[in-house]
Backbone as a printed PyTorch tensor [residue, N CA C, xyz], in Angstrom:
tensor([[[ 61.9230, 126.5500, 168.3230],
         [ 61.0980, 127.5090, 168.9710],
         [ 59.6420, 127.0640, 168.5830]],

        [[ 58.7960, 127.0800, 169.7300],
         [ 57.4680, 126.5830, 169.5980],
         [ 56.4850, 127.6830, 168.9400]],

        [[ 55.4610, 127.2650, 168.3570],
         [ 54.4590, 128.2510, 167.7460],
         [ 53.4910, 128.7430, 168.8150]],

        [[ 53.4040, 129.7670, 169.4290],
         [ 52.5510, 130.1450, 170.4240],
         [ 50.9700, 130.2300, 169.9050]],

        [[ 50.1320, 129.8230, 170.9550],
         [ 48.6840, 129.8310, 170.3970],
         [ 48.1240, 131.0980, 170.2030]],

        [[ 47.5210, 131.4090, 169.1470],
         [ 46.9010, 132.6690, 168.9000],
         [ 45.6210, 132.7650, 169.5220]],

        [[ 45.1850, 134.0530, 170.0950],
         [ 43.9600, 134.2850, 170.5280],
         [ 43.0690, 135.0570, 169.6950]],

        [[ 42.0790, 134.4100, 169.1970],
         [ 40.9770, 135.1090, 168.3280],
         [ 39.8520, 135.7210, 169.0210]],

        [[ 39.2460, 136.7190, 168.5160],
         [ 37.9580, 137.4260, 168.9980],
         [ 36.9150, 136.9290, 168.6300]],

        [[ 35.7930, 137.3920, 169.4010],
         [ 34.3490, 136.8970, 169.1020],
         [ 33.9130, 136.9840, 167.4910]],

        [[ 34.1560, 138.0990, 166.8170],
         [ 33.7530, 137.8790, 165.3220],
         [ 34.3660, 136.8780, 164.5710]],

        [[ 35.6840, 136.6910, 164.6640],
         [ 36.4810, 135.5700, 164.1120],
         [ 35.8040, 134.3230, 164.5100]],

        [[ 35.4910, 133.8730, 165.7890],
         [ 35.1110, 132.6930, 166.2430],
         [ 33.7130, 132.4500, 165.5640]],

        [[ 32.7550, 133.4220, 165.5430],
         [ 31.6090, 133.3020, 165.1610],
         [ 31.5530, 133.0060, 163.7010]],

        [[ 32.3970, 133.6690, 162.9140],
         [ 32.5740, 133.3530, 161.5060],
         [ 33.1240, 131.9860, 161.1300]],

        [[ 34.1140, 131.6020, 161.9100],
         [ 34.6690, 130.2990, 161.7170],
         [ 33.8600, 129.1840, 162.1860]],

        [[ 32.9320, 129.3440, 163.1330],
         [ 32.1560, 128.3580, 163.5460],
         [ 30.7200, 128.2560, 162.9770]],

        [[ 30.2970, 129.3180, 162.5870],
         [ 28.9000, 129.4930, 161.9920],
         [ 27.8880, 129.4810, 163.1250]],

        [[ 28.3330, 129.5190, 164.2620],
         [ 27.2500, 129.7010, 165.4780],
         [ 26.8390, 131.0120, 165.6960]],

        [[ 25.7150, 131.0090, 166.2900],
         [ 25.1830, 132.4650, 166.7870],
         [ 25.8330, 132.7930, 167.9390]],

        [[ 25.8030, 134.0050, 168.4460],
         [ 26.4270, 134.5100, 169.6630],
         [ 25.6720, 133.7170, 170.9050]],

        [[ 24.4210, 133.5860, 170.8970],
         [ 23.7620, 133.1190, 172.0310],
         [ 23.9370, 131.6700, 172.0160]],

        [[ 24.0720, 130.9640, 171.0250],
         [ 24.4300, 129.4110, 170.9640],
         [ 25.7240, 129.1460, 171.4490]],

        [[ 26.6930, 129.9490, 171.1530],
         [ 28.0700, 129.8570, 171.3410],
         [ 28.3570, 129.9280, 173.0080]],

        [[ 27.5650, 130.9950, 173.4880],
         [ 27.5370, 131.2570, 174.9450],
         [ 27.0050, 129.8900, 175.7010]],

        [[ 25.7290, 129.5700, 175.3050],
         [ 24.9100, 128.3790, 175.8210],
         [ 25.9110, 127.1050, 175.7700]],

        [[ 26.7550, 127.0450, 174.7120],
         [ 27.5470, 125.8450, 174.6290],
         [ 28.7620, 126.0090, 175.3950]],

        [[ 29.2390, 127.1500, 175.8070],
         [ 30.3830, 127.5670, 176.7230],
         [ 29.9130, 127.1590, 178.0390]],

        [[ 28.6820, 127.2820, 178.4400],
         [ 27.9640, 127.1550, 179.8760],
         [ 27.8560, 125.7060, 179.9270]],

        [[ 27.5360, 124.9890, 178.8690],
         [ 27.4280, 123.4210, 178.8790],
         [ 28.6310, 122.7420, 179.0130]],

        [[ 29.7270, 123.3990, 178.5820],
         [ 31.0330, 122.7910, 178.5680],
         [ 31.3390, 122.0990, 177.1900]],

        [[ 30.5650, 122.3760, 176.2580],
         [ 30.7350, 121.8870, 174.8920],
         [ 31.3070, 122.7440, 173.8630]],

        [[ 31.9090, 123.8350, 174.2730],
         [ 32.5700, 124.9620, 173.4090],
         [ 33.6130, 125.3960, 174.2240]],

        [[ 34.8830, 125.7720, 173.5060],
         [ 36.0340, 126.3050, 174.4470],
         [ 35.5680, 127.5260, 175.2600]],

        [[ 36.1470, 127.6060, 176.3630],
         [ 35.9160, 128.8490, 177.0480],
         [ 36.8190, 130.0080, 176.7870]],

        [[ 36.2500, 131.2350, 177.0810],
         [ 37.0400, 132.3810, 176.8640],
         [ 38.4050, 132.5500, 177.6040]],

        [[ 39.3360, 133.1520, 177.0070],
         [ 40.6470, 133.4510, 177.8890],
         [ 40.4650, 135.1370, 178.1110]],

        [[ 40.6860, 135.5760, 179.3100],
         [ 40.7280, 137.0540, 179.7150],
         [ 42.0810, 137.5390, 179.0600]],

        [[ 41.9900, 138.6050, 178.3580],
         [ 43.2110, 139.1580, 177.6730],
         [ 43.3910, 140.5550, 178.1740]],

        [[ 42.4010, 141.2260, 178.5670],
         [ 42.4210, 142.5440, 179.3460],
         [ 41.3980, 142.6210, 180.3820]],

        [[ 41.4120, 143.8090, 180.9550],
         [ 40.1130, 144.0690, 181.9280],
         [ 38.7600, 143.9540, 181.3110]],

        [[ 38.6220, 144.4090, 179.9240],
         [ 37.4460, 144.2360, 179.3950],
         [ 37.3590, 143.4070, 177.9900]],

        [[ 38.4320, 142.7500, 177.9430],
         [ 38.6300, 141.9740, 176.6340],
         [ 38.6090, 140.5630, 176.8310]],

        [[ 38.1930, 139.7000, 175.9590],
         [ 38.4110, 138.3290, 176.1750],
         [ 38.5960, 137.6900, 174.6300]],

        [[ 39.2180, 136.6250, 174.5570],
         [ 39.2360, 135.9380, 173.2370],
         [ 39.1870, 134.4930, 173.4640]],

        [[ 39.5410, 133.6800, 172.4410],
         [ 39.4550, 132.1840, 172.4000],
         [ 40.6860, 131.7260, 171.8260]],

        [[ 41.3030, 130.6140, 172.4900],
         [ 42.5560, 129.9840, 171.9920],
         [ 42.2420, 129.4850, 170.5580]],

        [[ 42.8750, 129.8580, 169.4490],
         [ 42.6120, 129.2290, 168.3480],
         [ 42.5870, 127.7850, 168.0500]],

        [[ 43.6580, 127.2560, 168.7860],
         [ 43.7900, 125.6660, 168.8400],
         [ 42.4680, 124.9360, 169.3230]],

        [[ 41.9390, 125.6010, 170.5140],
         [ 40.8200, 124.9940, 171.1100],
         [ 39.5810, 125.1490, 170.0860]],

        [[ 39.4260, 126.3120, 169.3820],
         [ 38.3500, 126.3630, 168.4370],
         [ 38.5680, 125.5560, 167.2550]],

        [[ 39.7790, 125.3620, 166.8060],
         [ 40.0170, 124.4070, 165.8000],
         [ 39.5840, 122.9790, 166.2610]],

        [[ 40.0330, 122.5190, 167.4380],
         [ 39.5130, 121.1400, 167.8590],
         [ 38.0120, 121.0650, 167.8630]],

        [[ 37.3340, 122.1860, 168.2350],
         [ 35.9000, 122.0940, 168.2160],
         [ 35.2970, 121.9490, 166.8600]],

        [[ 35.8500, 122.6630, 165.8690],
         [ 35.6220, 122.6720, 164.3910],
         [ 35.6620, 121.3690, 163.9100]],

        [[ 36.8060, 120.5130, 164.2010],
         [ 37.0200, 119.1050, 163.7530],
         [ 36.0970, 118.3000, 164.2680]],

        [[ 35.5830, 118.3860, 165.4650],
         [ 34.7790, 117.2790, 166.0740],
         [ 33.7030, 118.0350, 167.0610]],

        [[ 32.6320, 118.7170, 166.6690],
         [ 32.0010, 119.4400, 167.6900],
         [ 30.9510, 118.7320, 168.4080]],

        [[ 30.7420, 117.5960, 167.8980],
         [ 29.7140, 116.5070, 168.5850],
         [ 30.3650, 116.0490, 169.8810]],

        [[ 31.5590, 115.7240, 169.9710],
         [ 32.1660, 115.0570, 171.1130],
         [ 33.0790, 116.0030, 171.8660]],

        [[ 33.3710, 117.2360, 171.4020],
         [ 34.0160, 118.0730, 172.0340],
         [ 33.6660, 118.2800, 173.5820]],

        [[ 34.4310, 118.2300, 174.5630],
         [ 34.2450, 118.6610, 175.9720],
         [ 35.5120, 119.6260, 176.2370]],

        [[ 35.1400, 120.6110, 176.9960],
         [ 36.1250, 121.5620, 177.5430],
         [ 36.5110, 121.1580, 178.9130]],

        [[ 37.8550, 120.7040, 178.7280],
         [ 38.4660, 120.2060, 180.0080],
         [ 38.5300, 121.2660, 181.1770]],

        [[ 38.5470, 122.4850, 180.8580],
         [ 38.5830, 123.5240, 181.9140],
         [ 37.2590, 124.0300, 182.3560]],

        [[ 36.2640, 123.4800, 181.8040],
         [ 34.8330, 124.0090, 182.3470],
         [ 34.4500, 123.2950, 183.4890]],

        [[ 33.7520, 124.0260, 184.3020],
         [ 33.1930, 123.4720, 185.6180],
         [ 32.0780, 122.5580, 185.3410]],

        [[ 31.9710, 121.5540, 185.9670],
         [ 31.1090, 120.3480, 185.8410],
         [ 29.9330, 120.4180, 186.6250]]])
């Protein structure tokens, strides 16, 4: 049985990355940070594995799902 990817919320992402909220959203728009995943009508989160990949190598990270 595979381990499902956890969804983490904004406060956790900010704490783990050390980014400010505005910097994180700017990086999402640039495609250099993982995009959000919609989890409800008013809620969103991030895939933990994508955030972990960014933490390992933030300089060369590119979000494959981001619009170019």
